[in-house]
Structures are given as C-alpha cells and as structure tokens.
C-alpha positions as CSV (number, residue, x, y, z in Angstrom):
1,M,11.7,177.7,111.0
2,E,13.4,180.8,112.2
3,T,16.5,181.7,110.2
4,I,19.5,183.4,111.9
5,E,22.3,184.7,109.6
6,N,25.8,185.8,110.2
7,Q,25.5,186.1,114.0
8,T,28.2,185.4,116.6
9,F,27.1,183.7,119.8
10,E,29.6,183.8,122.7
11,N,29.6,182.6,126.3
12,E,25.9,181.7,126.3
13,E,23.3,179.0,125.9
14,V,21.7,178.8,122.4
15,M,18.4,177.1,121.9
16,V,18.7,175.4,118.5
17,D,15.3,173.7,118.0
18,N,13.5,174.8,114.8
19,R,16.2,177.3,113.9
20,A,18.4,177.5,110.8
21,F,21.8,179.0,111.4
22,L,23.6,180.3,108.3
23,G,27.1,181.6,108.5
24,C,27.0,181.9,112.3
25,T,29.9,181.6,114.8
26,F,29.6,179.8,118.1
27,R,32.3,180.5,120.7
28,R,32.3,178.9,124.2
29,V,28.6,178.2,124.0
30,T,26.2,175.4,125.0
31,L,23.9,174.3,122.2
32,V,20.6,173.3,123.8
33,F,18.4,170.8,121.9
34,A,15.0,169.7,123.2
35,S,13.9,167.7,120.1
36,V,11.0,170.0,119.4
37,G,12.2,170.5,115.9
38,L,15.5,169.8,114.0
39,P,18.0,172.6,113.7
40,Y,20.0,173.3,110.5
41,F,23.5,174.6,110.3
42,E,25.2,175.8,107.1
43,N,28.7,177.4,106.9
44,C,28.9,177.9,110.6
45,N,32.1,177.9,112.8
46,F,32.2,176.1,116.1
47,D,34.9,176.8,118.8
48,T,34.6,175.1,122.2
49,V,31.0,174.1,122.0
50,A,29.1,171.9,124.6
51,L,25.8,170.2,124.1
52,A,22.8,170.1,126.4
53,F,19.7,168.1,126.0
54,E,16.2,168.9,127.4
55,G,12.8,167.3,127.1
56,N,12.5,164.4,124.6
57,A,16.1,164.8,123.7
58,R,17.2,164.3,127.3
59,N,14.9,161.2,127.4
60,T,16.7,159.8,124.4
61,M,20.1,160.4,126.0
62,H,18.9,158.6,129.2
63,F,17.7,155.7,127.1
64,L,21.0,155.4,125.3
65,S,22.9,155.7,128.6
66,G,20.9,152.9,130.1
67,L,21.2,150.7,127.0
68,F,24.9,151.3,126.9
69,E,25.3,149.8,130.4
70,Q,23.7,146.5,129.0
71,D,24.9,146.6,125.4
72,P,27.9,148.9,124.7
73,A,28.4,147.4,121.3
74,G,24.8,148.1,120.3
75,V,25.1,151.8,121.3
76,G,28.5,151.9,119.6
77,A,26.8,150.7,116.4
78,V,24.3,153.6,116.6
79,F,27.1,156.1,116.8
80,A,29.0,154.4,114.0
81,G,25.9,154.8,111.9
82,I,25.8,158.5,112.7
83,R,29.4,158.9,111.7
84,A,28.8,157.1,108.4
85,T,25.8,159.3,107.4
86,D,26.5,161.4,104.3
C-alpha cells in the first residue's frame, strides 16, 4: 500500500485504491475508487468532495441501483448498516 502524507489535493481526480492518506487535505476533488484495494484515511480534511466509481466498484453501484428500484427498503438497510459501523 502506498502511503501519502500531509499532501493537499485540489481541483483534481484522486485515485484512492491501495493508498493510505495521512493528514491530507482534499479540496474540490473527485475521489475515484475502482475496488482494486481498499483506501485508508487518517486525520484528513475533506472540502467539497465527489465520489466516482470505476471497474468492480462501478458494477457494485449499478447492482445497488437496480436493486433499489425493486427494494428501496433493502438498499436502505444496507446504508443504515454502513452508518452504524464503528
């Protein structure tokens, strides 16, 4: 895993797979996740951040979107579980 420390990202796309971000600042960026490997964030600041999904991560989003059309409560329960994670 690549470690990036105390860096400021601004007005750009940032690939986050397999990266650890320590003490970084993200301003007006798009965090891009492809589900190749999990990112890690510690003591980072986020200001106006968007998310983009590629590859397997995009497939997961399409799956959830399709499922939501048929079972909104089921997908809602998934997100409730995410919010409840310690």
